[in-house]
C-alpha positions as a printed NumPy array, in Angstrom:
array([[-37.155,  13.234,  54.148],
       [-37.038,  13.19 ,  50.364],
       [-37.846,   9.484,  50.391],
       [-40.836,  10.038,  52.683],
       [-42.175,  12.813,  50.481],
       [-41.741,  10.674,  47.381],
       [-43.587,   7.768,  49.026],
       [-46.493,  10.02 ,  50.011],
       [-46.719,  11.433,  46.496],
       [-46.645,   7.965,  44.908],
       [-49.291,   6.486,  47.209],
       [-51.537,   9.517,  46.749],
       [-51.154,   9.321,  42.976],
       [-52.221,   5.672,  43.105],
       [-55.199,   6.644,  45.267],
       [-56.231,   9.27 ,  42.735],
       [-55.941,   6.787,  39.883],
       [-58.563,   4.517,  41.478],
       [-61.323,   7.092,  40.926],
       [-62.797,   6.344,  44.378],
       [-62.878,   9.994,  45.427],
       [-65.499,  11.154,  42.947],
       [-65.774,  14.26 ,  40.806],
       [-65.514,  16.683,  43.733],
       [-63.144,  14.717,  45.952],
       [-60.48 ,  14.061,  43.324],
       [-59.591,  17.733,  42.629],
       [-59.796,  18.506,  46.357],
       [-57.361,  15.691,  47.077],
       [-55.069,  16.919,  44.297],
       [-55.081,  20.451,  45.75 ],
       [-54.362,  19.095,  49.237],
       [-51.433,  17.064,  47.921],
       [-49.975,  20.076,  46.073],
       [-50.205,  22.254,  49.19 ],
       [-48.583,  19.632,  51.405],
       [-45.826,  18.972,  48.847],
       [-45.102,  22.711,  48.533],
       [-44.794,  23.017,  52.301],
       [-42.692,  19.851,  52.32 ],
       [-40.15 ,  21.568,  50.054],
       [-40.076,  24.581,  52.381],
       [-39.547,  22.334,  55.382],
       [-36.704,  20.59 ,  53.599],
       [-34.949,  23.921,  53.151],
       [-35.48 ,  24.81 ,  56.803],
       [-34.409,  21.382,  58.018],
       [-31.026,  21.727,  56.284],
       [-30.   ,  23.835,  59.279],
       [-30.672,  20.923,  61.635],
       [-33.454,  19.568,  63.831],
       [-35.476,  22.313,  65.489],
       [-33.578,  25.154,  63.787],
       [-36.145,  26.068,  61.166],
       [-37.879,  29.401,  60.78 ],
       [-40.963,  29.133,  62.926],
       [-44.007,  30.562,  61.13 ],
       [-46.541,  28.636,  63.162],
       [-49.691,  30.502,  62.114],
       [-48.828,  30.35 ,  58.427],
       [-47.99 ,  26.644,  58.518],
       [-51.014,  25.649,  60.578],
       [-53.367,  27.672,  58.371],
       [-51.934,  26.223,  55.174],
       [-51.907,  22.661,  56.418],
       [-55.324,  23.11 ,  58.001],
       [-56.923,  24.077,  54.687],
       [-55.184,  21.177,  52.968],
       [-56.258,  18.643,  55.585],
       [-59.866,  19.864,  55.625],
       [-60.022,  19.446,  51.852],
       [-58.37 ,  16.061,  52.211],
       [-60.81 ,  14.939,  54.903],
       [-63.798,  15.936,  52.79 ],
       [-62.386,  14.163,  49.765],
       [-61.714,  11.025,  51.805],
       [-65.267,  10.594,  53.141],
       [-66.153,   8.524,  50.062],
       [-63.641,   5.746,  50.814],
       [-63.476,   3.155,  53.57 ],
       [-59.73 ,   3.239,  54.316],
       [-58.312,   6.576,  53.081],
       [-54.564,   5.93 ,  52.867],
       [-53.976,   9.406,  51.452],
       [-55.483,  10.948,  54.609],
       [-53.295,   8.915,  56.939],
       [-50.095,   9.376,  54.936],
       [-50.454,  13.108,  54.376],
       [-51.529,  13.718,  57.972],
       [-48.536,  11.77 ,  59.255],
       [-46.228,  13.648,  56.881],
       [-47.591,  17.01 ,  58.043],
       [-47.075,  16.147,  61.718],
       [-43.567,  14.816,  61.047],
       [-42.557,  17.947,  59.126],
       [-43.848,  20.29 ,  61.826],
       [-42.273,  18.278,  64.639],
       [-38.797,  17.99 ,  63.112],
       [-38.548,  21.751,  62.565],
       [-39.662,  22.84 ,  66.035],
       [-37.652,  23.137,  69.276],
       [-37.272,  20.015,  71.42 ],
       [-39.452,  21.469,  74.209],
       [-42.61 ,  21.418,  72.08 ],
       [-41.712,  18.508,  69.801],
       [-43.3  ,  15.525,  71.544],
       [-46.43 ,  17.369,  72.72 ],
       [-46.998,  18.204,  69.05 ],
       [-46.672,  14.521,  68.174],
       [-49.258,  13.593,  70.8  ],
       [-51.709,  16.354,  69.86 ],
       [-51.326,  15.751,  66.137],
       [-51.808,  12.009,  66.473],
       [-54.86 ,  12.51 ,  68.693],
       [-56.448,  14.871,  66.158],
       [-55.859,  12.436,  63.311],
       [-57.329,   9.566,  65.377],
       [-60.379,  11.64 ,  66.364],
       [-60.956,  12.731,  62.781],
       [-60.631,   9.145,  61.659],
       [-63.083,   8.029,  64.324],
       [-65.639,  10.607,  63.206],
       [-65.253,  10.124,  59.456],
       [-64.552,   6.395,  59.289],
       [-65.949,   5.006,  62.563],
       [-66.582,   1.64 ,  60.97 ],
       [-62.898,   0.878,  60.648],
       [-61.187,   0.617,  64.041],
       [-57.84 ,  -0.413,  62.517],
       [-57.849,   2.462,  60.075],
       [-59.001,   5.139,  62.523],
       [-56.854,   4.193,  65.539],
       [-53.818,   2.035,  64.8  ],
       [-52.882,   3.284,  61.339],
       [-52.386,   6.991,  62.216],
       [-50.338,   6.176,  65.317],
       [-48.021,   3.843,  63.403],
       [-47.607,   6.237,  60.482],
       [-46.994,   9.329,  62.614],
       [-44.385,   7.589,  64.762],
       [-42.758,   6.078,  61.678],
       [-42.579,   9.393,  59.833],
       [-41.288,  11.302,  62.866],
       [-38.575,   8.753,  63.645],
       [-37.604,   8.463,  59.976],
       [-37.234,  12.195,  59.457],
       [-35.535,  12.695,  62.824],
       [-32.922,  10.037,  61.985],
       [-32.24 ,  11.6  ,  58.587],
       [-31.897,  15.04 ,  60.122],
       [-29.617,  13.625,  62.824],
       [-27.342,  12.229,  60.12 ],
       [-27.439,  15.585,  58.33 ],
       [-26.501,  17.329,  61.591],
       [-23.57 ,  14.95 ,  61.95 ],
       [-22.41 ,  15.732,  58.405],
       [-22.652,  19.49 ,  59.063],
       [-20.68 ,  19.185,  62.298],
       [-18.001,  17.072,  60.625],
       [-17.681,  19.633,  57.842],
       [-17.425,  22.468,  60.371],
       [-14.8  ,  20.499,  62.294],
       [-12.836,  19.966,  59.073],
       [-12.941,  23.675,  58.252],
       [-11.879,  24.552,  61.79 ],
       [ -9.031,  22.046,  61.6  ],
       [ -7.832,  23.527,  58.308],
       [ -7.992,  27.059,  59.716],
       [ -6.019,  25.968,  62.791],
       [ -3.42 ,  24.265,  60.602],
       [ -2.983,  27.455,  58.567],
       [ -2.735,  29.55 ,  61.743],
       [ -0.174,  27.165,  63.259],
       [  1.909,  27.252,  60.073],
       [  1.838,  31.046,  60.056],
       [  2.901,  31.138,  63.694],
       [  5.709,  28.666,  62.97 ],
       [  6.886,  30.741,  60.031],
       [  6.704,  33.959,  62.079],
       [  8.619,  32.341,  64.945],
       [ 11.359,  31.003,  62.636],
       [ 11.68 ,  34.354,  60.897],
       [ 11.797,  36.182,  64.235],
       [ 14.497,  33.873,  65.576],
       [ 16.674,  34.266,  62.486],
       [ 16.215,  37.976,  61.917],
       [ 16.222,  38.867,  65.615],
       [ 19.518,  37.109,  66.337],
       [ 21.391,  38.399,  63.305],
       [ 20.013,  41.941,  63.404],
       [ 20.883,  42.282,  67.079],
       [ 24.441,  41.126,  66.383],
       [ 24.716,  43.492,  63.408],
       [ 23.467,  46.41 ,  65.513],
       [ 25.967,  45.715,  68.304],
       [ 28.886,  45.327,  65.889],
       [ 27.827,  48.509,  64.095],
       [ 28.07 ,  50.448,  67.36 ],
       [ 31.447,  48.841,  68.06 ],
       [ 32.739,  49.766,  64.599],
       [ 31.687,  53.384,  65.123],
       [ 33.737,  53.502,  68.332],
       [ 36.783,  51.801,  66.786],
       [ 37.044,  54.086,  63.754],
       [ 40.068,  56.344,  64.319],
       [ 41.279,  54.251,  67.242],
       [ 41.87 ,  50.836,  65.68 ],
       [ 40.975,  50.868,  61.996],
       [ 42.2  ,  47.318,  61.377],
       [ 39.904,  45.912,  64.07 ],
       [ 37.05 ,  48.068,  62.736],
       [ 37.542,  46.551,  59.256],
       [ 37.54 ,  43.074,  60.783],
       [ 34.221,  43.745,  62.487],
       [ 32.857,  45.291,  59.277],
       [ 33.684,  42.064,  57.435],
       [ 31.905,  40.128,  60.166],
       [ 28.838,  42.373,  59.779],
       [ 28.77 ,  41.671,  56.039],
       [ 29.049,  37.943,  56.715],
       [ 26.24 ,  38.129,  59.281],
       [ 24.043,  39.908,  56.736],
       [ 24.747,  37.256,  54.084],
       [ 24.022,  34.478,  56.576],
       [ 20.754,  36.128,  57.618],
       [ 19.735,  36.511,  53.962],
       [ 20.509,  32.867,  53.19 ],
       [ 18.697,  31.548,  56.264],
       [ 15.687,  33.774,  55.52 ],
       [ 15.53 ,  32.379,  51.976],
       [ 15.762,  28.853,  53.35 ],
       [ 12.81 ,  29.538,  55.656],
       [ 10.759,  31.067,  52.84 ],
       [ 11.536,  28.208,  50.445],
       [ 10.501,  25.688,  53.077],
       [  7.317,  27.631,  53.83 ],
       [  6.212,  28.268,  50.243],
       [  5.274,  24.765,  49.105],
       [  2.639,  25.551,  46.5  ],
       [  1.842,  22.778,  44.042],
       [  2.93 ,  22.97 ,  40.415],
       [ -0.675,  23.424,  39.33 ],
       [ -1.059,  26.413,  41.65 ],
       [  2.187,  27.966,  40.409],
       [  1.117,  27.55 ,  36.769],
       [ -2.287,  29.084,  37.514],
       [ -0.618,  32.048,  39.244],
       [  1.857,  32.463,  36.389],
       [ -0.902,  32.442,  33.774],
       [ -2.832,  35.074,  35.719],
       [  0.202,  37.365,  36.079],
       [  1.312,  37.014,  32.449],
       [ -2.15 ,  37.582,  31.027],
       [ -2.567,  40.62 ,  33.267],
       [  0.635,  41.952,  31.651],
       [ -0.909,  41.458,  28.196],
       [  1.059,  38.305,  27.362],
       [ -0.897,  35.539,  25.649],
       [ -0.258,  32.361,  27.65 ],
       [ -0.976,  28.721,  26.822],
       [ -0.562,  25.633,  29.003],
       [ -0.216,  22.036,  27.826],
       [  0.035,  18.876,  29.902],
       [ -1.364,  18.027,  33.317],
       [  0.521,  19.309,  36.358],
       [ -1.243,  16.724,  38.525],
       [  0.748,  13.966,  36.777],
       [  4.021,  15.272,  38.224],
       [  5.024,  13.264,  41.341],
       [  4.219,  15.215,  44.553],
       [  7.866,  15.336,  45.805],
       [  8.882,  17.112,  42.578],
       [  6.017,  19.607,  42.44 ],
       [  7.694,  22.351,  44.579],
       [ 10.862,  22.026,  42.485],
       [  9.096,  22.446,  39.141],
       [  6.931,  25.142,  40.716],
       [ 10.125,  27.112,  41.428],
       [ 11.122,  26.677,  37.773],
       [  7.784,  28.1  ,  36.604],
       [  8.209,  31.057,  38.974],
       [ 11.71 ,  31.715,  37.64 ],
       [ 10.5  ,  31.42 ,  34.052],
       [  7.674,  33.857,  34.731],
       [ 10.098,  36.313,  36.353],
       [ 12.388,  36.127,  33.318],
       [  9.495,  36.798,  30.952],
       [  8.377,  39.863,  32.903],
       [ 11.823,  41.327,  33.621],
       [ 14.008,  40.393,  30.68 ],
       [ 11.803,  40.18 ,  27.589],
       [  9.306,  41.931,  25.371],
       [  7.243,  38.783,  25.039],
       [  3.793,  38.734,  23.481],
       [  3.288,  34.989,  23.85 ],
       [  4.361,  32.451,  26.434],
       [  3.857,  28.689,  26.606],
       [  4.157,  26.355,  29.589],
       [  4.434,  22.654,  28.763],
       [  4.352,  19.791,  31.27 ],
       [  5.563,  16.433,  29.985],
       [  5.497,  13.309,  32.151],
       [  6.943,  10.406,  30.193],
       [  8.497,   7.076,  30.976],
       [ 11.339,   7.684,  33.387],
       [ 11.421,  11.47 ,  33.043],
       [  9.495,  14.6  ,  33.998],
       [ 10.09 ,  17.879,  32.212],
       [  8.573,  21.344,  32.397],
       [  9.245,  23.922,  29.69 ],
       [  8.596,  27.688,  29.8  ],
       [  9.024,  29.408,  26.433],
       [  8.483,  33.011,  25.343],
       [  9.007,  34.942,  22.105],
       [ 10.489,  38.14 ,  23.513],
       [ 14.285,  37.762,  23.674],
       [ 16.048,  41.108,  24.049],
       [ 19.605,  41.161,  22.68 ],
       [ 20.73 ,  43.687,  25.299],
       [ 19.767,  41.412,  28.218],
       [ 21.707,  38.374,  29.491],
       [ 20.106,  34.96 ,  29.303],
       [ 18.235,  34.331,  32.535],
       [ 18.215,  36.347,  35.7  ],
       [ 21.291,  37.349,  37.598],
       [ 20.257,  36.444,  41.114],
       [ 22.567,  34.86 ,  43.662],
       [ 22.532,  31.168,  44.553],
       [ 19.108,  30.246,  45.819],
       [ 17.318,  32.962,  43.819],
       [ 18.189,  32.949,  40.085],
       [ 18.989,  30.281,  37.537],
       [ 22.132,  29.317,  39.431],
       [ 20.128,  28.497,  42.543],
       [ 17.543,  26.674,  40.432],
       [ 20.271,  24.511,  38.883],
       [ 21.616,  23.716,  42.338],
       [ 18.192,  22.605,  43.547],
       [ 17.634,  20.412,  40.486],
       [ 21.096,  18.897,  40.885],
       [ 20.195,  17.641,  44.374],
       [ 17.617,  15.281,  42.788],
       [ 19.737,  14.349,  39.77 ],
       [ 18.006,  16.796,  37.451],
       [ 19.177,  19.609,  35.222],
       [ 18.046,  23.032,  34.066],
       [ 18.672,  24.423,  30.593],
       [ 18.162,  28.032,  29.541],
       [ 18.843,  29.012,  25.944],
       [ 17.669,  31.05 ,  22.976],
       [ 15.226,  29.1  ,  20.823],
       [ 14.625,  30.099,  17.231],
       [ 14.861,  33.703,  16.102],
       [ 13.435,  35.5  ,  19.103],
       [ 12.477,  32.754,  21.538],
       [ 13.838,  31.907,  24.948],
       [ 13.328,  28.555,  26.616],
       [ 13.742,  27.475,  30.218],
       [ 13.56 ,  23.704,  30.685],
       [ 13.848,  21.562,  33.789],
       [ 14.225,  17.776,  33.638],
       [ 14.31 ,  15.13 ,  36.341],
       [ 14.577,  11.378,  35.875],
       [ 12.097,   9.32 ,  37.903]])
């Protein structure tokens, strides 16, 4: 469509440069071209929705194009073979046809072509080729050309919609999987805990030793449920390192902590991104819970044979222990265990006078 409009504009400009249209015809032709080009832009916007889906303002379009074509016809009476007339007429018909419903599309082609041929026969009756064959060829060519381009555009739109639908379905399926896993784990353990709790209540005063045994089993069930829930969450939350850094920066800055990031998270190998993402989360938690930091820096370093991520802040509090005190799988201890599974290590230590540094390293 853009190519067709450009071709029409170029040919018409060449026609104007010949000076064949005279003092009156030249400005009339220029006005006709401007009107048609303006409507062409509007049709392009409408056609982006697909063939036949445009906003149908028939009276407005016909009136506008009619004025333009009348001016064009008058301007073209001074030439033997008015290419501008044929090209612009064909472009007008093609634009109208490709933005109308399929029911009225081909009748419009026939009527439009007939009108152009009749006008050509009246105004340029001496040229049979120009008044009969040329408009038919140009109209059909323009209509087919624009229809093919719009068909391709429709295909692109449908593919994009299919991609978005596929992504939405994938997200929904993952949420359902996560919900099902969580339900299975929590449902089984909570039901067992509830039953044992009722049993313990009945045993108290009758068999205290057996009640204590069941109480120990309840505690073990609770620990198992907590561990399995964490395993599910860790497997579900697979955000990239870049996403984790972006989230950390947003949270820290919202807390009034000046945050700087160096290095490119995209350079970290994909299998290691969730691991280093967990380190950034832990570092951010430490900054918010265990420091009076005013500044924080996150540095990503991907060198030869090693990847390291460093989270440093300037707010060490002497009354707080180094790092968080979570159980395995949650605090620094769990982070060290996860890094150890890939041959890496985690270091947490005071740096300088009031700085604290959390560093994770993995050899590649």
